[in-house]
Each structure stands twice: as C-alpha cells, then as structure tokens.
C-alpha positions in Angstrom: 35.2 31.9 14.4 34.9 29.3 17.9 38.2 28.3 19.1 39.3 25.0 19.3 39.1 22.6 22.2 43.1 22.7 22.3 43.4 26.8 22.7 40.6 26.4 25.3 42.4 23.7 27.3 45.7 26.0 27.0 44.0 29.0 28.0 42.6 27.4 30.7 46.1 26.1 32.0 45.5 22.7 32.3 43.7 19.6 30.5 39.9 18.3 30.7 40.0 15.3 32.0 36.9 12.5 31.2 36.1 10.3 33.6 34.8 7.2 31.5 33.4 5.3 34.3 31.4 7.7 36.0 30.0 8.9 32.5 29.2 5.1 31.6 27.4 5.4 35.0 25.5 8.4 34.1 24.1 7.2 31.0 23.2 3.7 32.6 21.3 5.6 35.2 19.6 7.5 32.4 18.4 4.7 30.9 17.1 2.9 33.7 15.5 5.9 34.8 13.7 6.0 30.8 12.6 2.6 31.1 10.9 3.3 35.2 9.2 6.6 33.6 7.6 4.2 30.6 6.7 1.3 33.1 5.5 3.5 35.7 2.2 4.2 34.4 1.9 0.5 33.9 2.7 -0.5 37.3 0.1 2.5 38.4 -2.6 1.1 36.3 -1.9 -2.2 37.0 -2.4 -1.6 40.8 -5.4 0.1 40.6 -7.2 -2.2 37.8 -5.9 -5.9 39.0 -8.1 -6.0 41.7 -11.1 -4.7 39.6 -10.3 -6.9 36.7 -10.1 -9.8 39.7 -13.7 -9.1 40.8 -15.7 -8.7 37.2 -13.8 -12.2 36.1 -15.0 -14.1 39.2 -18.6 -12.5 38.6 -18.8 -14.9 35.7 -17.2 -18.0 37.6 -19.3 -21.3 37.5 -18.1 -22.2 41.0 -19.7 -20.7 44.0 -15.9 -20.6 45.8 -13.9 -17.3 45.4 -10.9 -19.2 45.2 -11.1 -21.0 42.0 -12.0 -20.2 38.5 -14.0 -23.2 37.1 -16.1 -21.8 33.8 -18.3 -19.2 32.9 -21.9 -18.4 33.6 -24.4 -15.8 33.8 -26.6 -17.5 36.9 -25.2 -15.1 39.8 -26.1 -12.1 37.3 -29.9 -14.2 37.1 -30.1 -14.7 40.7 -29.8 -10.7 41.5 -32.9 -9.9 39.7 -35.0 -13.1 40.0 -34.0 -15.0 43.0 -32.3 -15.7 46.5 -28.6 -15.8 47.1 -27.1 -19.0 48.8 -28.5 -20.3 51.8 -25.5 -18.8 53.9 -26.4 -15.4 52.9 -29.8 -13.7 53.9 -30.4 -11.8 51.0 -33.4 -11.1 48.6 -34.3 -9.2 45.3 -36.6 -6.9 46.9 -33.8 -5.6 49.3 -31.6 -5.3 46.5 -34.0 -3.0 44.6 -35.0 -1.2 47.6 -31.6 -0.3 48.0 -30.9 0.5 44.0 -34.2 2.8 44.4 -32.7 4.8 47.8 -29.4 5.0 45.7 -30.8 6.7 42.9 -33.3 9.0 44.6 -30.5 10.3 47.1 -28.2 10.4 44.0 -30.7 12.4 41.5 -31.9 14.9 44.4 -28.2 15.5 45.0 -27.1 15.9 41.4 -29.8 18.5 41.3 -28.8 20.5 44.5 -25.2 20.6 43.8 -25.5 21.0 40.2 -27.0 24.6 41.0 -25.3 25.3 43.9 -21.9 24.4 42.4 -22.5 26.7 39.4 -23.5 29.5 41.2 -20.3 29.0 43.2 -18.2 28.9 40.4 -19.6 31.8 38.9 -19.4 34.0 41.8 -15.7 33.2 42.6 -14.9 33.9 38.6 -17.1 36.5 37.9 -17.4 38.4 41.0 -15.2 40.3 43.8 -16.5 40.7 47.3 -15.3 40.0 51.2 -14.7 36.5 51.9 -14.2 35.7 48.8 -10.5 34.1 49.4 -12.1 31.9 52.5 -14.8 30.6 50.1 -12.1 29.8 47.5 -9.6 27.9 50.6 -13.3 26.0 51.9 -14.5 25.0 48.5 -11.7 22.3 48.3 -11.6 21.1 51.7 -14.2 18.2 50.8 -11.9 17.3 47.9 -8.8 17.3 50.0 -10.0 15.8 53.5 -10.8 12.3 54.4 -14.1 10.8 53.4 -14.2 9.1 57.0 -13.5 12.4 58.6 -16.7 14.1 56.7 -18.4 11.5 57.4 -17.7 11.5 61.3 -18.1 15.3 61.4 -21.6 14.9 59.6 -22.8 12.5 62.1 -21.9 14.4 64.7 -23.5 17.7 63.4 -27.1 16.0 62.7 -26.6 14.6 66.3 -26.1 18.0 67.8 -28.6 19.9 65.7 -31.3 17.1 66.5 -31.0 17.2 70.0 -31.0 21.1 69.8 -34.7 20.9 67.9 -35.4 18.2 70.3 -34.9 20.8 73.4 -36.9 23.4 71.4 -40.0 22.0 70.1 -40.1 18.3 71.9 -40.1 16.5 68.8 -37.3 14.2 68.1 -35.9 14.2 64.8 -34.0 10.8 63.1 -31.4 10.5 60.4 -32.8 9.0 56.8 -32.9 10.0 53.7 -33.0 13.7 53.8 -29.8 13.3 56.2 -27.6 11.2 53.6 -29.1 13.7 51.0 -27.4 16.9 52.6 -24.1 14.8 53.3 -23.7 13.9 49.5 -24.2 17.8 48.7 -22.0 18.9 51.2 -19.2 17.1 49.4 -20.5 17.0 45.7 -20.8 20.8 45.4 -16.9 21.3 45.5 -16.5 18.6 42.7 -19.2 20.7 40.3 -17.8 24.1 41.2 -14.4 22.8 40.6 -15.5 21.6 37.2 -17.8 24.6 36.0 -14.8 27.0 37.1 -12.7 25.4 35.0 -14.6 26.2 32.2 -15.4 29.6 33.5 -11.6 30.3 33.5 -11.3 29.4 29.6 -14.4 31.5 28.5 -13.5 34.6 26.6 -14.9 37.3 28.7 -15.5 39.4 25.6 -18.3 37.7 24.6 -20.4 38.4 27.6 -19.2 42.2 27.1 -20.3 41.9 23.7 -23.8 40.9 24.4 -24.0 43.7 27.1 -23.0 45.8 24.8 -25.9 45.1 22.7 -28.2 45.8 25.1 -28.6 42.4 27.2 -28.9 43.0 30.6 -27.2 40.3 33.1 -30.0 37.9 32.9 -30.6 38.0 29.3 -26.8 37.6 28.8 -26.2 34.4 31.3 -29.6 32.7 29.5 -28.3 33.5 25.8 -24.3 33.6 26.4 -22.9 32.4 29.3 -25.3 29.4 30.2 -25.1 27.7 27.0 -21.2 27.6 26.6 -21.2 26.5 30.4 -23.7 23.9 29.8 -21.5 20.9 28.7 -19.4 21.8 32.1 -22.4 21.7 34.1 -23.6 18.3 32.8 -20.0 17.1 33.1 -20.3 18.2 36.6 -23.5 16.8 37.6 -22.4 13.5 36.1 -19.5 13.7 38.3 -21.9 14.4 41.4 -24.4 11.4 40.4 -21.6 9.0 40.2 -20.2 10.0 43.5 -23.4 10.1 45.2 -24.0 6.3 43.9 -20.9 5.0 44.8 -20.4 6.8 48.2 -19.9 4.5 51.1 -18.6 6.3 54.3 -20.6 9.3 54.5 -24.0 7.3 53.8 -22.9 4.7 56.6 -22.5 8.0 59.1 -25.6 10.0 58.2 -28.0 7.2 57.4 -30.6 6.1 59.8 -32.0 2.5 60.4 -33.7 0.8 57.7 -32.3 3.5 55.3 -30.0 1.7 53.1 -28.5 2.1 49.7 -26.8 0.0 47.2 -23.0 0.4 48.7 -24.3 -0.4 52.3 -26.3 -3.0 51.3 -23.2 -4.9 49.6 -21.6 -3.9 52.9 -23.9 -5.6 54.7 -23.6 -8.8 52.2 -19.8 -8.8 53.1 -20.0 -9.2 56.7 -21.9 -12.6 56.5 -20.0 -14.1 53.5 -18.5 -13.3 49.8 -20.8 -14.9 47.2 -20.5 -14.4 43.5 -23.6 -12.6 43.0 -22.0 -9.8 45.2 -19.2 -9.5 42.7 -21.8 -9.4 39.9 -23.6 -6.8 41.9 -19.9 -5.1 42.4 -19.2 -5.3 38.5 -22.7 -3.4 37.6 -21.5 -0.3 39.8 -18.3 -0.1 38.5 -19.6 -0.3 35.1 -22.3 2.0 35.7 -19.3 4.4 37.1 -17.2 4.2 34.8 -19.9 4.9 31.9 -20.9 8.2 33.8 -17.0 9.1 34.6 -16.5 8.9 30.6 -19.1 10.8 29.7 -18.4 13.2 32.1 -14.6 13.5 30.6 -15.6 13.6 27.1 -17.8 16.4 27.8 -15.0 18.0 29.6 -12.7 17.3 26.8 -15.2 18.6 24.2 -15.7 21.8 26.1 -12.0 22.4 26.6 -11.9 22.0 22.4 -14.6 24.8 21.8 -13.5 27.3 24.6 
C-alpha cells in the first residue's frame, strides 16, 4: 500500500511547500511554448513561400508596374514565346529559347552522368569495404554543405589552371562553354544522387541478394534481376533531383560558362540587370512550377520506395 503524503512529509521532517506563483509561470511558459511550436512551421513556410507567391501573382498583373496590381492577364506569358518585351529591355524569344535549350541539354547530360556515377558511389559505400572508404564518405557530403559560390569560384580557378596547363603543353587554348558547365554540375549533383540511392540501399534487405546468389546467380545477374529493380525508384528520384538542381543552378553556371553560353537562370539574371518586367515574373513562375513538379515526383518516388522497402 502506497504511503500517504502526510506520512512522507513526516518522514522527511518537513512539509512540502508549493510555490503557486512559480507553478503558474511554468504552466504559462508551457502554453506559450506549445503555441510557438504550432506557429513555427507556419511562419517558416510563410517566410519561404510568400515572396514566391507574390512573384506568381504579379506574373498575371495587367500593369507593367511591379508595384501595383491592376488586373489579371496572360499577355506576359504570350509575349515570352511570340513577342518582344518592353522597349526598355533587350530581349527576344530566340535568346530565351536558346537559353532554355542550353539548360535542357546541360540538365539531361548532367542527370545521365551523375545518376550513373552517384549510383555506383552509393553501392560502393554500402556494399563494399576498401581503403579510403571513410574519406570518400566524408568528401561525398562536401558539395551538399559548402556554399555554392565557393564551388563556383573553385571550379573557375580549376578550369583556368587546367586550360593554362593544356595551352603550355599543346599550344592550343581551351575556353569554357557547355562542357565546363556540365562538369561543374556533375561535380555537385553526384552527391545528391548518391545520398538518395544510399538511403534506399540501407533499407534494403541484403538477404534478397544472398538468396539470389545461393540460387546460382553471379554478381552481375544478382544486380540486374534483384538489386537494380529494387533501386530503380530511388535512382529515378535521384536523377530527377539532379535534373532540377542543374536546371535551376545559377552560381556554378555563372562561374563556369564562357562568353555566349547562356542558360535560363543566367539569361534571367541578365534581364534583371536592365529592369524588372512582368515577363521576367512569368519566366520565373514557369521555372518554379517545373521545379516543384520535378521535386514532387522525386519525393513521391522516394516515399513509395520507402513503403515498399
């Protein structure tokens, strides 16, 4: 039988004193903390998405002014593909489509290379043991955590030194272009692909591969018949993520692209140096929607992948 509070007080030799004011303050702090925890994600998402929402709304603004909203129109989206911006901007549909074409070409090539290499890196880190594995594991996360401007400057310095060395050896001068942009994008998108594929590999049951080998399958057939089908959703998700990051990248592209090599983000930046027009809002809105759709598909594939695992 549990002793009464009176007996406990007597055994302790003194009565328990309750500070009512302090107790009420503690309860009030807890209530405020619960309210803060509830509104914290609301404020966070508002801080992140409010500027984007304003941009999307003003892309339909009837007025050319970005300060007042006068009505709804689709003229700015039409002008992107059929006309020329206002007289204050040096813009043409041809330049826009060339920049978009460059972005898509770079994105597809980057996605293909980074997906293959990233998948191989992820499998080596999870399924193999070799000297330097811990170093590779640490280097893998560097492009994810270091500032993008640092990556861009370091790549620009690297290419400049490489081209100078090539010029000294052969007497031929190389110049940056689409190829240097692709290399720069592959350098940081590999890590994102490897992280996504590695997460799936860590959740996979290794007994499935062991069972295939017990039944007589060699390493290649085990990968083709068992490992690859189970990894495919994660590989596609990592590829979509790499394509989205490549399509939206500005800083690495800015430092690694040569003269005359424009991608869509660099093209929009060039327009912003002249003036902000509704067409720029329309282009940015299209990029936001495309990126959101690709990221949504990637997250959906990762979630479905985790559920199956």
